[in-house]
Every structure is written in C-alpha cells, then in structure tokens.
BADRENMAR-708759 format. One record per residue: residue in one letter; x, y, z of N, C-alpha, C in turn. Coordinates in steps of 0.1 Angstrom, whole numbers, plus 5000, padded with zeros to 4 digits. Example, Ala and Ser with C-alpha at 12.3 -4.5 7.8 and 13.67 -1.06 7.14 Angstrom:
A513249435078512349555078513249675078/S512849785071513749895071512950005079/
! end
This chain:
K834006621596833706461594834006391580/K834206271581834106191570833206101568/H831906111577830906051572829506121575/L828806061569827706131569826306041570/K825306041580824505991583823206041575/R822505911567820805941562820106021569/L819706011583819106111588819706261584/N820706271588821206381586821306451570/A821306351557821106381548820306531541/P820506601533819406711530818206621522/K817606671523815806611523816106601510/H816506661499816406671481817006551476/W817906511487818606351481817406261481/M816506311489815406151485815906011490/L816706021500817405881504816005801515/D816105671510815405591521816005551536/K815305571544815805621556816105441563/L815305321553815605201558816705141546/G817705251540818505181528819705151534/G820205191548821305191553821605271563/A822705291573822805371578823705511572/F824105521564825205651561824505671543/A825305801543824805861530826205881525/P826205911510827405931505827906051509/K829006091514829806181516830206321509/P829406421505829706481493831406601494/S831906581481833106691482833006791476/S832706901479831707011474832807121471/G833707101477834407221473834607341483/P834707471472834007581479832807651480/H831907521475830107581478829707511488/K828607521492828007441502827207331499/S827707241512827607051512826307061511/R825407111517823707111516823307171500/E823707241493823207261481823707171468/C824707051470825206961461824106841460/L824606791451823806641449825406531444/P825706441450826806361446826306311435/L827506261427827406181413826906051418/I826905991432827005851429825305831431/L824805951434823305981435822305991421/I823206071416822506071400822905961395/L823905881391823805801388823205651388/R823305651402822705531408821405531415/N820605641417819105661425818605731412/R818805791404817805911395818405851382/L819405821373819905731360819505631359/K820005561372819705401373820405331360/Y822005421361823205351351823805251363/A823905281372824505151378823605111392/L824005001399823004921409823804951425/T825104991422825604981436826605111435/Y826805141447828405201450829605141439/R830005061442831305011435830805001424/E829505031414829505021400829605161398/V829605231407829505411403831305441402/I831605371413832705411411834005341400/A833705201393833705201383834005261374/I832405341366832305431360832905531359/L833305611377834005731373835605681373/M836305581377837305551374837605531359/Q836905531350836805521335836505631332/R836805731337836405861330834905871322/H834105821326832705831319832005921322/I832406041325831306151326831306271320/L830606351311831006491305830606581316/V831406691317831106821326831506981318/D830107031316830407131307830807121294/G830607001290830407011273832206921272/K833006911283834206841282834606721286/M835406661283835506501281836506481299/L835906561307837006481318836606391320/Y835306351321834806221323834106151314/P834306131304833506051293832805961291/F831606011288830305891288830205801276/P829705691275829605621266828505691255/K828505661248827805711233826605671240/Q826005541241824705551246824005611255/M825105671267824305741276824505891275/R825005951265825606081258823806161256/T823706321260822506371260823406521251/S822406541241822706651232822906811242/V823606841251823506961256824507061252/S824107191248824607291237825007401245/F824307451254824307521263824107541277/M824807641285824307621299823407801305/I823107771313822807931319823407961334/L823708061335824608111340824108241349/R824108271362824108411367825208511370/A825008621364826408691361826508741376/G827608781381828208841392828508941385/S829808971393830609151391830409141378/V830809271373830609291359831809391359/S832509411349833509531349834009451333/T835209501326835909451315835909291315/Q835709231327835309081326834109071337/L833708941332832308901338832508781345/G832608801361832708701368831208621369/M831108481372829908441371830008301383/K828708311389828708211400829408061400/R829808031392830707831386831907881383/Q832707981387834307981387834708051371/R833708081367834108121353833708251350/T835008311340835308451339835608451323/L834708551318834708581304834808751304/R836008761293836708901292835609001282/Y836009101282835109181275833709141268/P832309151284831009131278830409211274/D829109201270828209281265827809391275/P828109511272828309651282826709621290/L825609561280824109591286824109481300/I824909411299825109291309825209351325/K824409331334824509341350824509261356/A824909271373824909191379823509141381/N823509001388821908911389821408861373/D822108921361821208911350821708771347/T820808691337821508541334821508531323/I822508471318823508471301823808331299/K823408301284823008151279824808161270/L825308031276826408041270826707911265/D826807981251827407791242828707751246/L828607591249830007531257830807501247/E830607471230831307481221832607601220/S831507701220832507811216833207941230/N832507891240832407921251831808131251/K831208081240830508241242829308291242/I829208401249827708451253826808461241/T825408411239824508421230823408501232/E822908501249821908571248822008581262/F821308681265821108731282819908781282/I819508771295818308811305818108891314/K817209001313817609121326816909051331/F817509061348816809081359816009151363/D814709171358813709261359812209201358/V811409311368809709251370809609221355/G808809091358808009051347808308901338/N810108871344810508761338810008621349/V810308511343809908441353811408351362/V811508311370812508291380812308201386/M813508131394813507981399813808031415/V813408001427814108011438815207881443/T816207921445817507871446817907841458/G817107911468817607921485816407951494/G816207891503815507941515814507851516/R813707871522812407781527811207771515/N811507881503810807851489811407801479/R812407721481813407641472812807541463/G813107561449812407531439811007571435/R810507681438809407701433809707831423/V808607811411809007901403807807981397/G808108101394806908221396807508381386/V806808441382807408571380807208691388/I808308761387808608881392807608971394/K806908991407805909081403806409251412/N807609241420808009381425809309321432/R810309431431811409441439811409521452/E811809501460811209611472812909611481/K813509731476815209751482814909831496/H815609781505815709811515817309861520/K817510001524818710051522819310001538/G820609971534821509861545821209711549/S820109651539819809541544819409451529/F819109371528818609281516817809331508/E817809341496816709331487815609221482/T814709231486813209151489812409151472/I812308991467811509001456810608951459/H809108961453808108931454807308881440/I807308721444807008671434805608581435/Q805108571419803908501417803808371409/D803608281414803708161408802308141399/A802408021391801207971386800007961390/T799707971400798507951403797908091412/G798508231412798408321420798708321432/H799408241436800008251452801208331453/E801408441457802408541459803408471472/F804508511473805208481483806508561480/A807708611491808408681489810108641493/T810808641491812408611492813608661487/R814508661494815908721494816308761479/L817108871475817408871459818608741458/G819408711471820508661462819708481460/N818608441468817908301463817008321450/V817108431443816408441427817208421416/F816808321406817608291396816608311385/T816708421372816208461363816308321353/I815508231349815308131340814608131326/G813908231325813308281311812808401309/K812608471297811608591291810608581293/G810008721301808308681304808008551312/T806908481305806708331314807108201306/K808008251295808508131289809908111293/P810108011303811307961306812207871298/W813807901297814607851292815107711290/V814607671301814807531308813407471310/S813607321309812207271309812407241325/L810607251328810607271345810207121351/P810707111360810306921367808706951371/K808506821373806806781375806306881389/G805206921382804607031396804707131387/K805607201379806007331373806307401384/G806707401395807507471408806607521414/I805707431414804407481424804207441435/K804307491448804307441459802907461467/L802407331469801107321479801207331493/S799907431496799907441512799707301515/I799807281531799407151537798007101535/I797107201535795707201533795207121517/E796207211507795807151494796507001489/E797906991496798406851497797306751505/A797006741515796006691521794806671512/R794006761505792806751495793206641485/K794606691479795206601472795106451475/R795606391484795806301488794506251488/L793606311495792406221500791406201482/A791606311473791506291456791906151451/A793106151454793606031452793105911458/Q793105901471792905791479791105751473/G790305841469789105841465788905811453/A789805811443789905751428790205631425/S790805601438791905441438790805321441/T790005411450788905321458787605301448/A787505391443786305421433786305301420/
! end
C-alpha cells in the first residue's frame, strides 16, 4: 500500500483524528513499520521546526539532518544538539560484533555477550563501555503490550525450546513479565544512561488512571 489512514496509524504517533484523513507513510526498510517514527512527525509535530508537510520536505531536500553523527542531512547550527554517543544492543558475537542497527565492529571485548548493551562513541566508532544483561540492571521494554515501561530485572526464567521470560519490577513495586527479545538494558543498577521521559516508564492501571483524573479535576475546581 502507498497510503496510510490516520485511524490505522500506530498509537505512539499521537495523531489527531480530526487533523486529516491520511498519515505519513513510513519507509522503514528492513524494520517493522509499526515500530518506526517518520521524520515528518519528528520535525513537525514533536520539535516544531516546521508547520506543514511542504516545509519538512524543504528541510529534507536541503539535507539538514544529522544521522549517527554523520552529516547525511546536515542540520543548521542553531538546531543542533551535542550527541556524542549512542547505546546499542549486542546481537551475534564472535570475532565481529553484530548489532541491531546494521552495524558491525571487529574484534570487540571478549566479555561482551549477546543481549548486552554497549556505549558507542560516534566520533571514533569505538566501544567505550558496556553493560551486562543481568539481574539488577535497569531495562526498558521495547515491544509487546508493556512497551515503554522501565524497571529492574528481578528474575530470568528459561524455558527449553521456547522463549526466555524476563520478570521486571518498576519504581512503584509492580512486577510484570515479557520476552527476552523485548528487553533492552539502559543502565547499570538503577541508574540509566539515558534520560527517561515524563512518568519515568511507569504504566498506571485503569483504576490508577481514573483516580489521577479525578484528583486533577478536583484540584482544578477547588
């Protein structure tokens, strides 16, 4: 399909239903289109660098975007941010380290194993630090119904011939489980390497959300 209706767009795009009939059609390459975020939504809806689709296209045609520190789409100086590193999840490991973003590093640290997280310097393209995928480290869920939640690994439940289950506890003490492939380590212990969004990766239940809304309404009317 060449088109995408707004009603069928992923929820995490946060598109207004009354803003039009169609949504941007992503070009995700080998990745799942439901897990990507089109550049037009980043520049227009999130960063507010453009007001319309045409303005976003003008920015892209002028190659004004930085990708992994490379000037594939060079950004104007007033719009640049100082990003010096990125964290990646290790895939297959041998004399070469294959990662989830089509990157391969030769002769990595022999202590790095599959599912560990590495810190890659974008200028030198070298590994500066890595985190073991182990109990007690803080992780973020990147897939499944618990996507976006952040917590600490409490237990790893291995099933022969099936998926490995990871049990996680969030900051409020709630525990949940998900598959190994959905878990991404983001820090050592309880200290993440990246800044967490509003809510700190805590997912409220339906009852908790209702109580929060009622409390907000009561505070506004008081």
